[in-house]
Each structure stands twice: as structure tokens, then as C-alpha cells.
C-alpha positions, 0 to 999 in steps of 0.5 A: 116374724117377731122374735123374743130376746130368748129366741134371738141367739137360736134364730141367728144360729139357725139362719147361719146354718141354713145360709151355709147349707145353701152356699153350693148345690153340692152342699144341698145334695149332701144334706139330702143324701145324708138323710136318705142314708139315715132313712135306709139304715133305719128301715133296715132295722125294721120293727126293732128301730120303730119301737126303740125310737118312737112312741107315736105309732098309728095314733088315734084321730081324736081324743085327749092324748097329745099324739092324736092327729087332731091335736097335732093340727088343731092350730090350722083347723077351723075352731071347734072341728076335728080332722074327721068333721072338717074333711068329711064336710069339705069332701061331702060331695066325694063320699064313697069316691074319696081317696086318702093318702098318708105319708109317714105312718101306717094309717090303720087308726087314722083312716079307721076313724072316718065314717065307714065307707067315706073313702073309696080306698086309702093308702099310707107310706111308711119306712116300716110296716109294723102292723099286726096281722089282725090290723093287716087283715082288717085294713084289707077288708076296708081297702087300706094299703101300706106302701113301704118306702122312703117318701124322698125316693121315686120308687114310692111315687111309682107305687102310689101311681099304681095305687091311684090308677090314674085318679087323684087323692082327695085327702093327703096328710103327713104327720111324722112328729119325731120322724121329721128327722128323715126329712132333709132340712133343705127348703128346695128338697122339701118344696119339691116333695110338697109340689109332688104331693100337690100334683097328686091332689084332686081339685077341692082336695085338702092337704095337712103337712108337718114341716121341720121348725128349722124351715120356719123362716122360709115357710112363713114367707112362702105361705104369705106369698101364696095367700097374697097372690091368691087371696083365698082363690085357687089356693087356700093356706093356713100356717102355724109356726112351731118352736123347737122348745117348748112343744110343738117341735114342728110347724103345720100347714093346711093347703086346700086346692080350690077350683081354679087352682094352678096345676103346679104349687108355686114355691119360692125361688133360690134367690128369694130364699137367700133374700129372706134369710139375709133380711131375717138375719138383719131383723133379728140382729136389730 
């Protein structure tokens, strides 16, 4: 990973902070607990908090606005394709049987942008359900549900299992943008969430994910490990590195669970994470 002189100081501070976080299990648990409390406090404020702090609400799939889902993931999409075109092409054999799940939003416009009846059913997970009554009624007619809860808690996944009814999701997407503040900048917690989502994914399924830029170093090495290990067979991954400034304030990942993929998503071990941080720090300093 290459660093420009302007980024050296930022990256060194980031690496030092991450190394400090990973010193003890107690410290890592503290980071996760603080984010969970923040999420709970925010959810308690309901719609007031949503409209006060966020502008990217129930975004469109496509269009010229930067807030569209396709713009958010354009770096990991095949050239010239939007999300709808890509997903409907890859999942063509699953038409009318496909299941979609979004984490971090209400999904009304997102899933409403796909071809009618492409999905058998869809669900979104959000800290707050801020839909209008008209949206709720429309979503019910097309088989879309919103599960209110924190994606870092077990309760949400119990509700998702009820929704899936023993089936797997074909399409999973998480585009939280500024809402990534409610994702702990702690690689082990994030990797556990991604493993959980991957386990919900049907063979041949697709997952689009945003991750905090603070984890760039870890994700760069992790994606490289996956692609080297599977070489496009079993798991296919594409990763786009984001910067804290300028935009985008996040990095993006596309994961395809191909036929023959492992049942569990391989992740870096704690020892490998520490080694990456140490090596990266040396590279930046030199």
C-alpha cells in the first residue's frame, strides 16, 4: 500500500491508535461496548436523531446524486453497470425466488428500484424505522420488511432468521455512510459481523459492504489474502480503498460467494493483524 507524504502523519497516528486498541482483550471489548451504547442512545431518540444527523436517508439506487447506492459502490462494480443491472444479471436464475437483505437503512427506494417481482422478499435492518405510513403500506404489498435493531446484537439476527425461514439471502448490502460511526473500529468485531453475513449468503450470492477507513490497512491485506488463496474460485472479492479526506469517507468491498466456496469466510488472525500493523508502520516511516 503506497502512502503520499501528506498521508504519512495521518497513517502513523492511525496505526498507533489501532495498536493501542489491540493491546488487550479488555480494550477491544471496551471499544465495542462504547459503540453499542452510542447506538442504543441514538435509537432511543428515534426519528428526531435521524433527521438531525443524517441527510442520506432511503437513498435512490441510481442517478446523479452522490448519495445513490450505485455511486457509493461504483469502484467495485463492473464498468458501465449499476447495482440493479449487475445484481439482476448475476442472479438471473434466482428471479422471483431471490431474497435481499440490507443493513443500515430502511430499503424502500433501494429494493423498490429493482425490476418488479425480481425478489421474492426483502428486509432491511435499521436502528430507527423512519418510513412514512404510505411507504410502510407500499412495502407490505411488495414483501419488504424493516427490522428495527442494532446489527451488532444477537437479537437482530434472531429476527433475520425468522424472516429467512431457513433460507439464504442472495443479495446483502450495507451502505451506512456517516452511520459507520455505529460500527466499532475494531477488526475482530467487524470480521465477526462479516462472517455472520457471509454465512447468511446463498451460493452464488453477492454482498456489497462499506467499512470504516480506519481499517484500510487490515482490509487491504485481508482481501489480498482471499484473492491469492482462492484466485477467483470459490470467493471473488474486489476492494476499493477510501480516504478520510477527501471523499469517500469509507472503503468498499464486493464479495461473491461462488460455487464451491468455503462455508465460513476466512479472516485474518489476531497475530496476522498485529504483524500487518507493525510492518505497515515500518513501511510508512521509511
